[in-house]
N, C-alpha and C positions, 0 to 999 in steps of 0.2 A: 731433282728428286731421285737421281740414280746414285747408287753406292759403288764406287770404283773398286775393282779387284786388283791384285798385285800387277797384272798385265797392263793396267792403265798407266801406272807409273813408268813402266818400261817403254811404252810408245808415246806417252805425253809427259816427259820428265819436267817440262817447264810449267805445267799447270799446278797451281797451289790447291792442295786437297784439304778441306776443312776437317776438323776432328769430328768424331762420331756424334758427340753431343750436339754440336752446332748443326750438323746435317739433319739430325732427327727432328730438331725444332722446326725446320722448314717444311716438313711433311704433314699434310692434313690426314691424320689417321682415321678420321670419322668417315671418310669417303674414299672409294677406290680411285686410283689414278687413271683407270680405264672405265668409262661409263658406257653402258650398253643402251643405245637409243633406238635401235631398229624396230622391234616389236612395240616398244613404248610409244613411238611416234605414230604408229598405226592406231593404237588404242586411243591415244589423245585426240587424234583427228576424228575418230568416231564420236568421242565425247563432245567435241566442239560442234560437229555437224548436227548432232541431235540435241544440242544445248542442254545437256543433262544437268549442268550446274544450276541452270535457271529453275529446274524443278525441285531443287533441294533448298527450299525457302527458309527452313528453320535455322540452318546452320550459318555460322560466319565463315570467312575464308579458310580458317584453319580446319573447321569441321568438314566443309565441302571438299577441301583438298585431301584430307585423310580418308574420307569415305571413297572418293574416286581413286585414290592410290590403292586402297584395298581391293577395289574392283579390278584395276589394272593388274595388280599382283595375282589375283585369282585366275585371270585369263592367261597371263604370260607364264607364270610359274606352275599353272595347273594345280594349285594347292590353295587351301583356305586356312592353313595352320598359322595362327597369329604369331607364335614364337619364332617362325621362320621369316617373318616379314622384315625384320632388321637386316638379315642377310641379303634379301632382295634389294632393300633400299640402299645398301652399301655400294652397289655397282649399277643402279638404275636412276634415271632422273625421277623427280617427284613433283607432285602438284601442290604440296603444302608450301606455304610461304617460306622463302629462303631454303627450300629443299630440306626442311628439317626432318630428321629421322626420329620417330617415336618408338618407344620400347613396347614389347609385347604386353606388359601390364597396363600401359596407357591405352593400348588398342582394346584390351579386354574391357576396361572401364568405359571406353567410348561406345563399344558395341552394346554393353548392358544398358546404356542410356537411351538407345533407340527403342521406341515403343511402337505399339500397333498404330497409334495416331500418325506417327511419322510415315509409316508404310502406306497408310491410307491416303495421306496428303500427297505423297509422291505419285501414287498410282492415279489419283484423281487429276493431278496436274498433267501427268504424262498422257492419259487418255483424252484429255480435253483438247489436245493438239491434233487429234486424228479426225479425218473427214468422216462424219457419221452417215453420210449418204452414199458412200462408196460400197460396192458389193465386195465383200471379203470372205475368205474361208479361214476358219479358225481351227488350228490343230491343238487339241487339248490332251495332255497326258500327265500322269503322276507317278511318283516312285517313292521309295522309302529309304531312310538312312538309319543304320544301326547306331544306337547310342550307348556309350560306355562311360559317360561323364558323370555318372552318379544320379542324384535325385533331381530330375528335371520334370516339371509338371506335365509337359506335353508328351513325354516319352512313355509309351504304353505298349503292352504286348498285343500284337495284332497278327496280320497275315502277310509277312514279307515274302518277296520273290525268292530270296535266299535266306532261309531261317537259320541263324547262328545262335538262337536262344537268348537274344538280347532284346530289350525294349526298343521300340522304333518311333520315329516321327515320320509323318507323311508330308510331302510337298508336291505341288503341281504348278504347271505353267500353261498359259493359253498363248498361242503364237499365231500371228497374222501371216499366213502363208502367201497372201497376195503381195504384200509389201515387204515381207521378210523381216518383221519386227515383232518382238514380244509385246503382249498387251497387258497381262497381269500375272501375278504369281500369288500363291497362298500356301500356308502351312496349317496342318491340323493334326490332332492326336493320332497316335499309331493304331488305336483300336477301331477307327472309322475306316470303312472299306471304300474303295473307289466308287462302287456303284451307287452309294448313297450320297456322295459328295457332288455329283454332277449337277443336281438341281440348284445347289447354292451358287455354283459357278455361273450357271445360266442366268440366274437372277442378278448377279453382279454385272454380267455383260449387258443385260437390259438396263440396269441402273446407269451405266456409262452412256447410254443412248444409242448403242449400235442396233440397227434395224435390219439392214440388208446383209445378213450373214448366214453362212452355212458352217457346219461343224464336221470335223474329221476326228473320229474317236476309235480307240482300240476296244477289244472285246471285254475289257474290265468294266465298261460302263453299260454293257448290254443287259437291259431289263425292260420289262413291259412298262413299268412306271416311268422310267426315263424317256422312253420313246413316246409315250402319251403326253408327257410334259413338253417335249420338244414340239409335238404336233400342236399343242395348245398355244405355244409361242409362235407358231407358224415358221419354225426354223427348218431349213433343209439340213440333211445330215448324211454322211457316209460312215457306216460303222462296221467294224469287223465282227462277225458273229461267232459264237462258240460252236466249234465244229462237232462236238459230241451231243449237241442239242438234238432232240428227236426230229423236229421239223426240218433242221438243216440236213440231217442224215437222209431223210426221206426225199428231200429236194434233190440231193446229189444222186441218189440211187435212181430217181425217176428220169434224170437226164443223162445218166452215164452212157457213153458211147455215141452221143449225138454231135459232139464238137471237138473231141480230143485230137483228131487228126485232120480236121478240115482247115485248109489254108485260109479260108475266109474268116475263120475264128482266131487266126494267129495274131498275137500282139508282139510284133517283131522286136521292139525295144527291150522287152523282158524275156524273150524266148519262151513265151507262155501262151497257152490257148485259153480262151474264155468265151462265155456267152452270158446273156442277160435274160432272166426269167421274171415274169410278172406274176405275183401271187400275194396272198394275204399273210401277214406275219403270225397272227394268232386268230383263234376262232371268231372272236367278236371284233376283229379289226374293222374299222370303218372305211379304210382306204387300201388300195392295192399298192404294194411295194415293188421295187425293182431289186432283184437279187442278182449279183454278179458272181458267177461260178467259174473257178479257174482250175486249170490242170497244167502241171509242169512235169515233163518226162524225166528231166534230170533229178528232180526231187523224188519222184516215184522210184527211180532206180536206187537212189541212196537209201531210201526208207526200206526198200525190199532187201537190200544188202544187209542192213542192220537187223531186220527180222530174221533172215537166214542165219546170221551169226548167233542171234539170240536162241533160235531153235537148236542149233548145233550145241550150244553151251548147255541148254536144258537137257538135251538128250545125253550128253556126256555125264551130267550130274546123276541122271537116272541109271546109267550103266554102272556107276560106282556102287549103287545101293541095290542092285538087282539081287533078288532072292531074300531080301530082308524087309521087314515091316517098317515103313517109314512114312511120316506125314509130309506131303509136299505142299508148297504154296498153292492157293486156289487157282491161280492163273495157268498152272500147268494143265489143268483139265480142259482148257479151251483148245489146246493144240494136240494133246495126247489122250 
């Protein structure tokens, strides 16, 4: 499979060199002569250990192999662009029969054939293998993806973290932190906000039969309705609260100076100080909650430095227009 250069004839004059046409016929141009197996071997071992192929009941060997190859490709190449898959397949092992490489158009057709029933069947089969009596903590979060692919039904204008003026789709994942395994994922239209989606996820978790679970949620799910619903399900939870909420502000101000420099309140692993306060979350709350309040000196210093720089910039802007009538932004009035 090697093509000799002129120096080859100089050092190996007795070796017969085939003509270029004959040599080219012996080379398999559909696959690289150097196959990269390292990361693929790890991914394949994970697939085998979790018996993922057994949960793909609808597909034949070709379909299972292609779907698992796409999963391996997205992990190894850190990409989900179908048109780049043949480049990946050229120099990686595959799980399709005879390591067959499929074109990006075939992949697009294959993905279009996957419907909601296939996703539900997979998640039902996957969650059926988990021990429902084990106490687990579920981390749940969602994000959005900008869509520039044209007319897609789920793509709607919503409230993305980074708004580029494009329609979005939302998707979320629930993760078992105890066993370090994902439990379920879901996608929903871009106009639906995180706070209203949590209830449907909790109902799905109950439908899978999980009972002894707690939830770890970010502040996007913080609402009175969500908290009351988790109470009704008898679920424990840890939730980040919105720092600008009035009751959060009053709670912090009430306990400011009580723990920020006490060594007994030091959380050494994170170089942070913290304390726990017992209080009601809202006026008609039927139970006391535990609020964990934290202070980090390094973060305070960086935020103070940013504030000082912002004040200097604002002052410089005002110096430029001194003596003239000019309408400044409202926030200037807070400091000047």
